DSSP file (Angstrom, degrees, kcal/mol; ACC not computed):
  #  RESIDUE AA STRUCTURE BP1 BP2  ACC     N-H-->O    O-->H-N    N-H-->O    O-->H-N    TCO  KAPPA ALPHA  PHI   PSI    X-CA   Y-CA   Z-CA
    1    1 A M     >        0   0    0      0, 0.0     4,-1.8     0, 0.0     5,-0.1   0.000 360.0 360.0 360.0 -36.8   31.1  -14.5   13.0
    2    2 A R  H  >  +     0   0    0      1,-0.2     4,-2.4     2,-0.2     5,-0.2   0.913 360.0  52.6 -64.1 -41.2   28.6  -17.3   13.0
    3    3 A N  H  > S+     0   0    0      1,-0.2     4,-2.5     2,-0.2    -1,-0.2   0.874 107.2  53.5 -61.6 -35.5   25.7  -14.9   12.5
    4    4 A F  H  > S+     0   0    0      2,-0.2     4,-2.5     1,-0.2    -1,-0.2   0.899 108.6  48.8 -65.4 -39.6   27.5  -13.5    9.5
    5    5 A R  H  X S+     0   0    0     -4,-1.8     4,-2.5     2,-0.2    -2,-0.2   0.911 112.3  48.0 -65.9 -43.9   27.8  -16.9    7.9
    6    6 A I  H  X S+     0   0    0     -4,-2.4     4,-2.4     2,-0.2    -2,-0.2   0.921 112.6  48.5 -62.9 -43.8   24.2  -17.8    8.5
    7    7 A F  H  X S+     0   0    0     -4,-2.5     4,-2.4     2,-0.2    -2,-0.2   0.918 111.1  50.8 -63.7 -43.3   23.1  -14.4    7.0
    8    8 A T  H  X S+     0   0    0     -4,-2.5     4,-2.4     1,-0.2    -2,-0.2   0.912 110.6  49.2 -59.9 -43.3   25.4  -15.0    4.0
    9    9 A C  H  X S+     0   0    0     -4,-2.5     4,-2.5     1,-0.2    -1,-0.2   0.911 110.3  50.7 -62.0 -43.1   23.9  -18.5    3.5
   10   10 A L  H  X S+     0   0    0     -4,-2.4     4,-2.2     2,-0.2    -2,-0.2   0.907 110.6  48.6 -62.0 -42.1   20.4  -17.0    3.7
   11   11 A I  H  X S+     0   0    0     -4,-2.4     4,-2.3     2,-0.2    -2,-0.2   0.920 111.7  50.1 -62.9 -44.3   21.2  -14.4    1.1
   12   12 A L  H  X S+     0   0    0     -4,-2.4     4,-2.4     1,-0.2    -2,-0.2   0.910 110.8  48.7 -62.1 -44.1   22.7  -17.0   -1.2
   13   13 A L  H  X S+     0   0    0     -4,-2.5     4,-2.3     2,-0.2    -1,-0.2   0.887 109.8  52.5 -63.0 -40.2   19.6  -19.2   -0.9
   14   14 A A  H  X S+     0   0    0     -4,-2.2     4,-1.4     2,-0.2    -1,-0.2   0.916 111.0  46.9 -62.3 -43.1   17.3  -16.3   -1.6
   15   15 A C  H  X S+     0   0    0     -4,-2.3     4,-1.3     1,-0.2    -2,-0.2   0.910 112.2  49.7 -66.4 -42.5   19.3  -15.4   -4.7
   16   16 A L  H  X S+     0   0    0     -4,-2.4     4,-1.8     1,-0.2    -2,-0.2   0.858 106.6  55.1 -65.6 -35.4   19.3  -19.1   -5.9
   17   17 A S  H  X S+     0   0    0     -4,-2.3     4,-1.2     1,-0.2    -1,-0.2   0.841 104.0  56.2 -68.3 -30.9   15.5  -19.5   -5.4
   18   18 A G  H  < S+     0   0    0     -4,-1.4    -1,-0.2     1,-0.2     4,-0.2   0.872 108.1  47.6 -65.8 -36.3   15.0  -16.4   -7.6
   19   19 A F  H >< S+     0   0    0     -4,-1.3     3,-1.1     1,-0.2    -2,-0.2   0.854 108.1  55.0 -71.6 -33.9   17.0  -18.2  -10.4
   20   20 A A  H 3< S+     0   0    0     -4,-1.8    -1,-0.2     1,-0.2    -2,-0.2   0.779 104.2  54.5 -70.7 -24.8   15.0  -21.4  -10.0
   21   21 A S  T 3< S+     0   0    0     -4,-1.2    45,-0.3    -3,-0.1    -1,-0.2   0.439  79.8 121.7 -89.5   0.6   11.7  -19.6  -10.4
   22   22 A A    <   -     0   0    0     -3,-1.1     2,-0.4    -4,-0.2    41,-0.0  -0.382  42.7-168.0 -64.7 140.2   12.7  -18.1  -13.8
   23   23 A Q        -     0   0    0     -2,-0.1    41,-3.0     2,-0.0    42,-0.6  -0.996   6.8-153.4-132.9 125.0   10.4  -19.0  -16.7
   24   24 A T  E     -A   63   0A   0     -2,-0.4     2,-0.3    39,-0.3    39,-0.3  -0.859  12.1-174.3-103.2 130.7   11.2  -18.3  -20.3
   25   25 A I  E     -A   62   0A   0     37,-3.0    37,-3.1    -2,-0.5     2,-0.3  -0.887   0.6-171.2-118.0 154.4    8.5  -17.9  -22.9
   26   26 A S  E     +A   61   0A   0     -2,-0.3     2,-0.3    35,-0.3    35,-0.2  -0.960  17.1 135.5-139.4 158.7    8.9  -17.5  -26.6
   27   27 A G  E     -A   60   0A   0     33,-2.0    33,-2.2    -2,-0.3     2,-0.4  -0.949  42.0 -95.7-175.3-165.1    6.5  -16.7  -29.4
   28   28 A E  E     -A   59   0A   0     -2,-0.3     2,-0.6    31,-0.2    31,-0.2  -0.999  19.4-143.2-140.3 136.6    5.8  -14.8  -32.5
   29   29 A V        +     0   0    0     29,-2.9     9,-2.5    -2,-0.4     2,-0.3  -0.908  27.5 179.9-104.8 123.5    3.9  -11.5  -33.0
   30   30 A L  B     -B   37   0B   0     -2,-0.6     2,-0.4     7,-0.3     6,-0.1  -0.923  35.2-108.8-124.3 146.8    1.9  -11.4  -36.2
   31   31 A D     >  -     0   0    0      5,-3.3     4,-2.8    -2,-0.3     5,-0.1  -0.626  27.9-143.6 -70.9 126.0   -0.4   -8.8  -37.8
   32   32 A K  T  4 S+     0   0    0     -2,-0.4    -1,-0.2     1,-0.2     0, 0.0   0.869  94.9  45.2 -62.1 -39.3   -3.9  -10.1  -37.3
   33   33 A A  T  4 S+     0   0    0      1,-0.1    -1,-0.2     3,-0.1    -2,-0.0   0.886 129.0  20.7 -75.5 -39.0   -5.2   -8.8  -40.7
   34   34 A T  T  4 S-     0   0    0      2,-0.1    -2,-0.2     0, 0.0    -1,-0.1   0.650  89.3-130.4-107.5 -18.0   -2.3   -9.9  -42.9
   35   35 A G     <  +     0   0    0     -4,-2.8    -3,-0.1     1,-0.3    -2,-0.0   0.499  60.3 140.6  78.8   2.1   -0.6  -12.7  -41.0
   36   36 A Q        -     0   0    0     -5,-0.1    -5,-3.3     1,-0.1    -1,-0.3  -0.485  59.3-101.1 -79.3 148.7    2.8  -11.0  -41.5
   37   37 A P  B     -B   30   0B   0      0, 0.0     2,-0.7     0, 0.0    -7,-0.3  -0.389  27.0-135.6 -68.6 148.1    5.4  -10.8  -38.7
   38   38 A V    >   -     0   0    0     -9,-2.5     3,-0.6    20,-0.2    -9,-0.2  -0.914  21.4-156.4-106.0 111.9    5.7   -7.6  -36.8
   39   39 A S  T 3  S+     0   0    0     -2,-0.7    17,-0.2     1,-0.2    16,-0.2  -0.572  71.3  20.5 -86.9 152.6    9.3   -6.7  -36.3
   40   40 A A  T 3  S+     0   0    0     14,-1.3    35,-0.2    15,-0.3     2,-0.2   0.697  80.5 153.3  63.0  23.6   10.5   -4.5  -33.4
   41   41 A A    <   -     0   0    0     -3,-0.6    13,-2.1    14,-0.2     2,-0.4  -0.584  42.8-124.9 -74.9 145.7    7.4   -5.0  -31.3
   42   42 A N  E     -CD  53  73C   0     31,-3.6    31,-2.4    -2,-0.2     2,-0.5  -0.796  23.5-170.6 -95.9 133.3    8.1   -4.6  -27.6
   43   43 A I  E     -CD  52  72C   0      9,-2.9     9,-2.4    -2,-0.4     2,-0.4  -0.990   7.4-179.3-123.6 123.8    7.2   -7.4  -25.2
   44   44 A I  E     -CD  51  71C   0     27,-2.2    27,-2.9    -2,-0.5     2,-0.5  -0.974  32.9-117.9-126.6 135.2    7.4   -6.7  -21.4
   45   45 A A  E >   - D   0  70C   0      5,-2.5     3,-1.9    -2,-0.4     5,-0.3  -0.604  49.1-103.3 -69.9 121.6    6.7   -9.1  -18.6
   46   46 A G  T 3  S+     0   0    0     23,-2.9    22,-0.3    -2,-0.5    23,-0.2  -0.166 100.6  10.1 -54.8 132.9    3.7   -7.5  -16.8
   47   47 A G  T 3  S+     0   0    0      1,-0.3    -1,-0.3    20,-0.1     2,-0.2   0.576 117.0  83.2  76.3  11.1    4.7   -5.7  -13.5
   48   48 A T  S <  S-     0   0    0     -3,-1.9    -1,-0.3     2,-0.2    17,-0.0  -0.736  80.7-123.5-130.5 179.5    8.4   -5.9  -14.2
   49   49 A T  S    S+     0   0    0     -2,-0.2     2,-0.4    -3,-0.1    -3,-0.1   0.234  73.9 116.8-106.7   9.5   11.1   -4.0  -16.1
   50   50 A Y        +     0   0    0     -5,-0.3    -5,-2.5    14,-0.1     2,-0.3  -0.669  40.0 143.4 -81.7 128.4   12.1   -7.2  -18.1
   51   51 A G  E     -C   44   0C   0     -2,-0.4     2,-0.3    -7,-0.2    -7,-0.2  -0.964  26.7-172.5-156.5 172.4   11.5   -6.9  -21.8
   52   52 A T  E     -C   43   0C   0     -9,-2.4    -9,-2.9    -2,-0.3     2,-0.3  -0.918  21.0-120.8-155.2 175.1   12.6   -7.6  -25.3
   53   53 A S  E     -C   42   0C   0     -2,-0.3   -11,-0.2   -11,-0.2     8,-0.2  -0.925  30.0-106.3-124.9 153.6   11.8   -6.8  -28.9
   54   54 A T        -     0   0    0    -13,-2.1   -14,-1.3    -2,-0.3     6,-0.2  -0.430  33.5-125.8 -74.2 153.9   10.8   -9.1  -31.7
   55   55 A D    >   -     0   0    0      4,-2.3     3,-2.0   -16,-0.2   -15,-0.3  -0.117  44.0 -76.3 -85.1-169.2   13.3   -9.8  -34.5
   56   56 A A  T 3  S+     0   0    0      1,-0.3   -17,-0.2   -17,-0.2    -2,-0.1   0.730 134.2  50.8 -64.7 -20.8   12.8   -9.3  -38.2
   57   57 A T  T 3  S-     0   0    0      2,-0.1    -1,-0.3   -19,-0.1   -19,-0.1   0.275 119.2-108.5 -98.3   9.9   10.6  -12.4  -38.3
   58   58 A G  S <  S+     0   0    0     -3,-2.0   -29,-2.9     1,-0.3     2,-0.2   0.521  74.5 135.4  79.8   6.8    8.4  -11.4  -35.4
   59   59 A K  E     +A   28   0A   0    -31,-0.2    -4,-2.3   -22,-0.1     2,-0.3  -0.585  25.9 172.1 -93.7 151.9    9.9  -13.9  -33.0
   60   60 A F  E     -A   27   0A   0    -33,-2.2   -33,-2.0    -2,-0.2     2,-0.3  -0.961  21.5-156.7-148.7 164.0   10.9  -13.3  -29.4
   61   61 A S  E     +A   26   0A   0     -2,-0.3     2,-0.4   -35,-0.2   -35,-0.3  -0.972  20.1 179.7-143.7 134.4   12.1  -15.0  -26.2
   62   62 A L  E     -A   25   0A   0    -37,-3.1   -37,-3.0    -2,-0.3     2,-0.8  -0.998  31.1-134.3-144.7 134.9   11.6  -13.5  -22.7
   63   63 A D  E     -A   24   0A   0     -2,-0.4   -39,-0.3   -39,-0.3   -18,-0.2  -0.804  24.1-174.5 -83.2 110.7   12.4  -14.5  -19.1
   64   64 A V    >   -     0   0    0    -41,-3.0     3,-1.9    -2,-0.8    -1,-0.1   0.591  16.7-150.6 -89.8 -11.1    9.2  -13.6  -17.4
   65   65 A R  T 3  S-     0   0    0    -42,-0.6   -43,-0.2     1,-0.3   -41,-0.1   0.853  73.2 -42.0  44.7  51.2   10.3  -14.3  -13.8
   66   66 A G  T 3  S+     0   0    0    -45,-0.3    -1,-0.3     1,-0.2   -44,-0.1   0.513  93.7 153.2  80.6   5.0    6.9  -15.2  -12.5
   67   67 A A    <   -     0   0    0     -3,-1.9    -1,-0.2   -44,-0.1   -20,-0.1  -0.329  39.3-148.6 -62.9 149.7    4.9  -12.5  -14.2
   68   68 A K  S    S+     0   0    0    -22,-0.3    16,-3.0     1,-0.1     2,-0.3   0.599  75.8  26.5 -93.7 -15.9    1.3  -13.4  -14.9
   69   69 A T  E     - E   0  83C   0     14,-0.3   -23,-2.9   -23,-0.2     2,-0.4  -0.931  62.2-143.9-140.5 162.5    1.0  -11.3  -18.1
   70   70 A I  E     -DE  45  82C   0     12,-2.4    12,-2.8    -2,-0.3     2,-0.5  -0.956  15.4-142.8-121.7 150.7    3.0   -9.9  -21.0
   71   71 A V  E     -DE  44  81C   0    -27,-2.9   -27,-2.2    -2,-0.4     2,-0.5  -0.967  14.6-164.8-115.1 125.1    2.4   -6.6  -22.6
   72   72 A V  E     +DE  43  80C   0      8,-3.1     8,-2.5    -2,-0.5     2,-0.3  -0.928  15.5 164.7-114.7 127.3    2.9   -6.4  -26.3
   73   73 A S  E     +D   42   0C   0    -31,-2.4   -31,-3.6    -2,-0.5     2,-0.3  -0.994   8.1 168.4-143.0 148.9    3.1   -3.1  -28.1
   74   74 A A    >   -     0   0    0     -2,-0.3     3,-2.0     3,-0.3   -33,-0.1  -0.980  46.2 -86.6-154.7 151.9    4.3   -1.8  -31.5
   75   75 A V  T 3  S+     0   0    0     -2,-0.3     3,-0.1     1,-0.3    -2,-0.0  -0.387 116.0  16.7 -62.5 132.0    4.0    1.5  -33.4
   76   76 A G  T 3  S+     0   0    0      1,-0.3     2,-0.3    -2,-0.1    -1,-0.3   0.426 111.5  92.9  86.7  -0.4    0.8    1.6  -35.3
   77   77 A Y  S <  S-     0   0    0     -3,-2.0    -3,-0.3   -46,-0.0     2,-0.3  -0.861  81.0-103.4-124.0 157.5   -0.9   -1.3  -33.3
   78   78 A T        -     0   0    0     -2,-0.3     2,-0.2    -3,-0.1    -6,-0.0  -0.624  42.1-113.6 -76.0 135.3   -3.1   -1.4  -30.3
   79   79 A T        -     0   0    0     -2,-0.3     2,-0.4    -6,-0.1    -6,-0.2  -0.537  35.6-161.2 -70.5 133.2   -1.2   -2.5  -27.1
   80   80 A R  E     -E   72   0C   0     -8,-2.5    -8,-3.1    -2,-0.2     2,-0.5  -0.934  14.6-151.8-120.9 141.5   -2.4   -5.9  -25.8
   81   81 A T  E     -E   71   0C   0     -2,-0.4     2,-0.4   -10,-0.2   -10,-0.2  -0.967  20.5-168.6-109.3 126.4   -2.0   -7.5  -22.4
   82   82 A I  E     -E   70   0C   0    -12,-2.8   -12,-2.4    -2,-0.5     2,-0.1  -0.949  18.4-124.4-121.0 131.3   -1.9  -11.3  -22.6
   83   83 A G  E     -E   69   0C   0     -2,-0.4     2,-0.5   -14,-0.2   -14,-0.3  -0.432  22.1-132.4 -72.4 145.8   -2.2  -13.8  -19.7
   84   84 A I        -     0   0    0    -16,-3.0     2,-0.3    -2,-0.1    -1,-0.1  -0.874  24.8-176.9-101.4 130.5    0.6  -16.4  -19.3
   85   85 A T        -     0   0    0     -2,-0.5   -16,-0.0     2,-0.2     0, 0.0  -0.749  35.0-123.9-116.1 168.5   -0.3  -19.9  -18.7
   86   86 A N  S    S+     0   0    0     -2,-0.3    -2,-0.0     2,-0.1    -1,-0.0   0.380  82.5 100.0 -90.7   3.1    1.8  -23.0  -18.0
   87   87 A E  S    S-     0   0    0      2,-0.0    -2,-0.2     1,-0.0     2,-0.1  -0.763  73.3-127.5 -94.6 132.7    0.4  -24.8  -20.9
   88   88 A P              0   0    0      0, 0.0    -2,-0.1     0, 0.0    -1,-0.0  -0.462 360.0 360.0 -72.6 149.5    2.3  -25.0  -24.2
   89   89 A N              0   0    0     -2,-0.1    -2,-0.0     0, 0.0     0, 0.0   0.429 360.0 360.0 -91.9 360.0    0.4  -23.9  -27.3
């Protein structure tokens, strides 16, 4: 029974450490030529299955969970991979 409790505690700690390392980024996707927002662009945390889409004003927020890059794609645009830094813009 004691081993089961220790194992359960270890699992709980592992789950909690995953939540603690979550990092949320937000931004805006704009057309480079016109400066207009790009709605319905897809943003995916590199190497994960976590993603979101921009709203009608081109804005998004995404939990990147330790990813080093985001991948931005939209119909009619070139897909870009952008590095994530810890510095605010």
